[in-house]
Each structure stands twice: as C-alpha cells, then as structure tokens.
C-alpha positions in Angstrom: 0.0 0.0 0.0 1.4 3.4 -0.9 5.0 4.3 -1.6 7.7 1.6 -1.0 9.5 1.9 2.3 13.2 1.5 3.0 14.2 -2.0 4.1 17.0 -2.9 6.5 19.0 -6.0 5.6 21.5 -7.9 7.7 25.0 -8.1 6.0 25.1 -11.8 6.8 22.1 -12.3 4.4 23.8 -10.6 1.5 25.7 -12.9 -0.8 26.8 -10.4 -3.5 26.4 -6.7 -4.3 26.4 -5.9 -8.0 27.7 -9.3 -9.1 29.5 -9.3 -12.5 27.6 -10.9 -15.4 28.3 -14.5 -16.3 30.7 -14.6 -19.2 32.9 -16.9 -21.2 36.6 -17.1 -20.6 39.3 -19.3 -22.2 42.5 -19.6 -24.0 44.1 -20.7 -27.3 47.6 -22.2 -27.5 49.3 -22.5 -30.9 52.7 -24.1 -31.4 54.9 -25.0 -34.3 58.5 -26.3 -34.7 60.4 -26.7 -37.9 63.8 -28.6 -37.8 66.2 -28.5 -40.7 69.7 -29.9 -40.8 70.7 -33.5 -40.0 67.0 -34.2 -39.6 63.9 -32.6 -41.2 60.8 -32.4 -39.0 57.6 -30.3 -38.9 55.4 -30.2 -35.8 52.2 -28.3 -35.1 49.8 -28.1 -32.2 46.6 -26.3 -31.3 44.7 -26.4 -28.0 41.7 -24.4 -27.0 39.5 -24.2 -23.9 36.4 -22.1 -23.3 34.5 -22.0 -20.1 31.4 -20.3 -18.7 31.0 -20.4 -14.9 28.0 -19.2 -12.9 27.1 -19.9 -9.2 25.0 -22.9 -10.2 26.6 -24.4 -13.2 29.7 -24.6 -15.6 30.1 -25.3 -19.3 33.5 -26.3 -20.6 34.5 -26.8 -24.2 38.0 -28.1 -25.3 39.6 -29.0 -28.5 43.1 -30.1 -29.8 45.1 -30.8 -32.9 48.6 -32.4 -32.9 50.8 -33.3 -35.9 54.4 -34.4 -36.4 55.9 -35.2 -39.8 59.5 -36.3 -40.5 61.5 -36.6 -43.7 64.4 -38.9 -44.1 67.2 -36.6 -45.5 68.9 -39.5 -47.4 65.8 -40.9 -49.1 63.4 -38.0 -49.0 60.7 -40.3 -47.7 58.2 -38.6 -45.5 56.4 -40.2 -42.5 53.8 -39.0 -40.0 54.4 -40.0 -36.4 51.6 -38.0 -34.9 48.2 -36.9 -36.3 45.5 -36.4 -33.7 42.5 -34.1 -33.3 39.4 -34.0 -31.2 37.4 -32.2 -28.6 35.0 -32.5 -25.6 32.1 -30.7 -24.0 31.0 -30.9 -20.4 28.2 -29.5 -18.4 28.5 -29.3 -14.5 25.6 -28.6 -12.2 26.6 -27.7 -8.6 24.8 -29.6 -5.9 26.7 -27.6 -3.3 29.6 -25.1 -3.3 32.1 -27.9 -4.1 30.2 -31.0 -5.3 28.7 -31.2 -8.8 27.0 -33.6 -11.2 28.4 -33.7 -14.7 27.7 -34.9 -18.2 30.7 -35.1 -20.6 31.1 -36.1 -24.3 34.5 -36.6 -25.8 35.5 -37.4 -29.4 38.9 -37.9 -31.1 40.6 -39.2 -34.2 44.2 -40.6 -34.4 45.4 -41.4 -37.9 48.7 -42.9 -36.8 46.9 -45.4 -34.4 44.4 -46.0 -37.2 41.6 -44.8 -34.9 38.8 -43.6 -37.2 37.0 -42.3 -34.1 36.9 -42.6 -30.4 33.7 -41.5 -28.7 32.9 -41.5 -25.0 29.8 -40.0 -23.3 30.0 -40.1 -19.4 28.1 -38.9 -16.4 29.0 -38.7 -12.7 30.0 -36.6 -9.8 32.9 -34.2 -9.3 34.6 -32.4 -6.4 35.9 -28.9 -6.8 38.9 -29.0 -4.3 40.0 -25.4 -5.0 38.8 -22.6 -7.3 40.4 -19.2 -7.8 41.8 -17.1 -10.6 45.3 -18.5 -9.9 44.5 -22.2 -9.0 41.8 -24.6 -10.1 41.7 -28.2 -9.0 38.9 -30.7 -9.5 38.5 -34.5 -9.5 35.7 -36.5 -11.2 34.3 -40.1 -11.1 31.6 -41.4 -13.4 30.2 -44.1 -15.6 30.1 -44.1 -19.4 30.4 -45.8 -22.7 33.4 -46.0 -25.0 33.2 -46.7 -28.7 36.3 -47.0 -30.9 36.4 -47.7 -34.6 39.7 -48.6 -36.3 40.5 -48.3 -40.0 43.3 -51.0 -40.2 41.0 -54.1 -39.7 41.5 -54.2 -35.9 38.5 -55.0 -33.9 36.3 -52.0 -33.0 35.7 -51.6 -29.3 32.4 -50.8 -27.5 32.2 -51.2 -23.8 30.9 -49.7 -20.6 33.6 -48.0 -18.6 34.2 -45.9 -15.5 35.8 -42.5 -15.8 38.3 -41.1 -13.4 39.6 -37.6 -14.0 41.9 -35.1 -12.3 42.4 -31.5 -13.6 44.7 -28.9 -12.2 45.3 -25.4 -13.7 47.7 -23.0 -12.0 49.2 -19.6 -12.8 52.9 -20.2 -12.3 53.7 -16.5 -12.7 52.3 -13.5 -14.7 51.7 -14.7 -18.3 52.5 -18.4 -17.7 49.8 -21.0 -16.8 50.5 -24.7 -16.1 48.0 -27.5 -16.4 47.7 -31.2 -15.8 44.7 -33.2 -17.3 44.2 -36.9 -16.8 41.1 -38.8 -18.0 41.2 -42.6 -17.5 38.5 -45.0 -18.8 39.0 -48.5 -17.4 36.5 -51.1 -18.9 33.8 -52.5 -16.6 33.6 -55.5 -18.9 37.2 -56.5 -19.3 39.5 -55.8 -16.3 42.6 -56.0 -18.7 41.3 -53.1 -20.9 
C-alpha cells in the first residue's frame, strides 16, 4: 500500500552486491616447430579451452590438434608419427559449493593409431577442491560408454567404462599457466582393458 519503504538488511544475508555478469573465458595455445639440418621435422599443435561459470553451473569446451611429420634426409621419404585431433564438451551442475554432477562427451581421431574415431559419453560426480583465478583443481568419477572404430582391420571396441579424471590449472607467474589433465576410462567388462 502506498510508496515503498526503506528496508533494512543484515549483512550476513547478502551474498553479493552488484555481481559481475556470467561470461565466457578461455585460451588458445598454438605451437609450431620446424627442424632443418641433419633431420627434417615439422610439428604443429593447437589447443583451446572455453568456459562459462555461474554460481549454479559450468560449461567447458575443449579442442586439440597435434601433428608431427618427419622426412628422411637421405631418401626424401616422409612419414607421419603423430596426427590427432578431437574435442570435448562438459556440463556441470553444482549440488553444493564444491560437489557437482556432470555430463561429458569426448571425441577424437588418431590417424597414426588407425583410430577412425573414439567416442565416450560419461556422467558422474565431481569435487571442486580449490577454485580461484590462480589455481583450479577438480576430480571427477563417473560411468560411461566407450566406442572406438579402427581403419586397419583391428576390432572395434564398444564397452561400458568408468571414468576417473583429475584436472589442475595454476598460474605459475604472470603470463604463464601450467596445467595437468588426466582422463582414465577403465573397462567395466574387461579388467585388462
């Protein structure tokens, strides 16, 4: 009724004042090396990561490309020892400040290993151990499915698997960031795979 009145709020009930808008952040890393002399070798790499983080959820997109080609200086014969590319997408929904449920889809191709494609959708739970601008550490455990198709006549693989992941990103000093990513997919159907 009538004009709105001033309201008194306890500071303990205020989570944020003028919070910044949710935005995408990320990085692109491009590398190349060309060796000429006693050996001839060309290498190229490209990695990218984009992430959108809100209080309730997180979306992460990653991609990569790696190539290494060598030429025998005496015969001129060229060989490729590395040719991989792929990517992944992940959605995390935070159940608490540090625990989240995730859905992940990863895909890759490796011509040297004759892998036409590797595809692995997974879902599970994650723990955010630490999160700041300078250090980010999380661990994930989940269940999923792995499908691999080879072009050299090898048997294709399709199996249910668990997924164990550990990811650490740290600013080592201004302008230099280090990272360590591990994704492990042990088969639930064959203990030796």
